[in-house]
C-alpha positions in Angstrom: 40.2 -51.8 -49.7 37.2 -53.3 -48.0 35.0 -56.0 -49.3 31.4 -55.6 -50.5 28.8 -54.9 -47.8 26.9 -58.0 -46.9 23.4 -57.6 -45.5 22.2 -60.4 -43.3 18.6 -60.8 -42.4 17.7 -60.3 -38.8 15.8 -63.2 -37.5 12.3 -62.3 -36.4 11.6 -62.9 -32.7 8.4 -63.4 -30.9 7.2 -60.4 -28.9 7.4 -60.8 -25.1 4.3 -61.9 -23.2 3.4 -58.9 -20.9 0.0 -60.1 -19.9 1.0 -60.6 -16.3 2.5 -57.1 -15.8 -0.7 -55.0 -15.7 -0.6 -55.0 -11.9 2.7 -53.1 -11.9 1.2 -50.4 -14.0 -1.9 -50.1 -11.8 0.3 -50.1 -8.7 2.6 -47.4 -10.2 -0.4 -45.2 -11.1 -1.9 -45.6 -7.6 1.4 -44.6 -6.0 1.7 -41.6 -8.3 -1.8 -40.4 -7.2 -1.0 -40.9 -3.5 2.3 -39.0 -3.9 0.5 -36.1 -5.8 -2.1 -35.8 -3.1 0.5 -35.8 -0.3 2.5 -33.1 -2.2 -0.7 -31.0 -2.7 -1.8 -31.1 0.9 1.5 -31.1 2.9 4.3 -29.6 0.8 2.6 -27.1 -1.6 0.9 -24.8 1.0 4.1 -24.0 2.9 5.9 -23.4 -0.3 3.2 -21.0 -1.6 3.1 -19.2 1.8 6.9 -18.8 1.8 7.0 -17.3 -1.7 3.6 -15.5 -1.9 2.7 -15.1 1.8 1.9 -11.9 3.5 4.5 -9.5 4.8 4.7 -9.0 8.6 5.2 -5.4 9.7 6.0 -4.9 13.4 4.5 -2.2 15.5 6.0 1.2 14.6 7.5 0.0 11.4 6.5 1.0 7.9 5.6 -1.2 4.9 7.4 0.0 1.7 7.1 -2.1 -1.5 5.3 -2.1 -4.8 5.2 1.6 -5.0 3.3 2.0 -1.7 4.5 3.2 1.7 2.0 2.4 4.5 2.3 2.9 8.3 0.0 2.7 11.2 -0.1 6.0 13.0 -2.6 5.2 15.8 -5.4 3.0 17.0 -8.4 4.3 18.9 -11.7 3.0 20.2 -14.8 5.2 19.5 -18.4 5.3 20.6 -21.0 7.5 18.9 -24.8 7.6 18.9 -25.3 6.6 15.3 -22.9 3.7 14.9 -22.3 2.5 18.5 -18.9 1.2 19.4 -15.9 0.5 17.2 -12.3 1.0 16.4 -10.5 3.5 14.2 -7.1 2.8 12.7 -5.2 5.8 11.3 -2.8 5.0 8.5 -0.2 7.2 6.8 -0.2 6.2 3.1 1.9 7.3 0.1 1.6 5.5 -3.3 3.4 6.0 -6.6 0.4 4.8 -8.6 -3.3 5.4 -8.4 -4.7 3.0 -5.8 -8.4 2.3 -5.0 -8.7 -0.6 -2.4 -12.1 -1.8 -1.2 -13.3 -1.9 2.4 -13.1 -5.7 2.2 -9.3 -5.4 1.6 -8.9 -4.2 5.3 -9.6 -6.6 8.2 -9.0 -5.9 11.9 -8.0 -9.0 13.9 -8.9 -9.1 17.6 -7.1 -11.1 20.3 -9.9 -13.7 20.4 -9.5 -14.4 16.7 -12.5 -12.5 15.5 -11.9 -10.6 12.2 -13.8 -7.4 11.3 -14.1 -5.9 7.9 -13.7 -2.1 7.5 -16.8 0.0 7.1 -17.4 1.8 3.8 -15.9 5.3 3.6 -18.0 8.2 4.7 -19.2 10.3 1.7 -18.3 13.7 3.3 -14.9 12.7 4.8 -11.8 12.9 2.7 -9.9 11.0 5.5 -12.0 7.9 4.9 -11.8 8.0 1.1 -10.2 4.8 -0.4 -9.1 6.6 -3.6 -5.4 7.5 -3.6 -3.7 9.7 -6.3 -0.2 8.9 -7.3 2.5 10.6 -5.3 0.2 12.1 -2.7 0.9 11.4 0.9 -2.3 11.4 3.0 -4.0 10.0 6.0 -6.5 7.1 5.8 -8.9 6.7 8.7 -10.4 3.2 8.7 -13.4 2.5 10.9 -14.4 -1.0 12.2 -17.6 -1.8 14.1 -17.1 -3.6 17.4 -18.3 -7.2 17.3 -20.5 -6.9 20.3 -18.1 -7.3 23.2 -14.9 -5.8 24.3 -11.9 -7.0 22.3 -8.3 -6.0 21.9 -7.3 -5.4 18.3 -3.9 -7.0 17.6 -3.4 -6.8 13.9 -4.6 -5.1 10.7 -4.6 -7.3 7.6 -4.5 -5.9 4.1 -5.3 -8.2 1.2 -3.8 -6.1 -1.6 -0.9 -5.8 -1.0 -0.8 -8.8 1.4 0.5 -7.1 4.6 -0.1 -7.7 8.3 0.5 -4.9 10.7 1.0 -5.5 14.4 -1.1 -2.8 16.1 0.0 -0.6 19.0 -2.0 -0.6 22.2 -5.5 0.7 22.1 -5.8 4.5 22.8 -8.9 5.7 24.7 -11.4 7.8 22.8 
């Protein structure tokens, strides 16, 4: 058998003097802010681009994901009396859901870095309509105005879904 439990009082001790340690806390906070800024500017963008970046589609290949199949059929330059010069990109599109992109979702990139937004669809042309019904395969004709000088289109960028198509050589009108 064990003896009775004896409780002994714990002697009270004086709290430690931490008045000279505030510099460590400030230095740690400053280093944390610097590390956060470095992460935000140098490490985060490549990570986001890797996981959420745009899909590259080579010339002649087809994008197929998210219920959409999109391919570039041809690229032409045009010149008419009403609009002047420009480019036409002919896409072959099939979607499993209703899809209604905006003209701002399509940008043509020229070799000199200039980006051109697509023109709004023509009201009397079903080929330029940006409204797609689910399960229907159809042609989409995008028109882009020329920026003033001759330029070679090199890519078509879509913002939804994020896809970049490398374009074929320019066909004459």
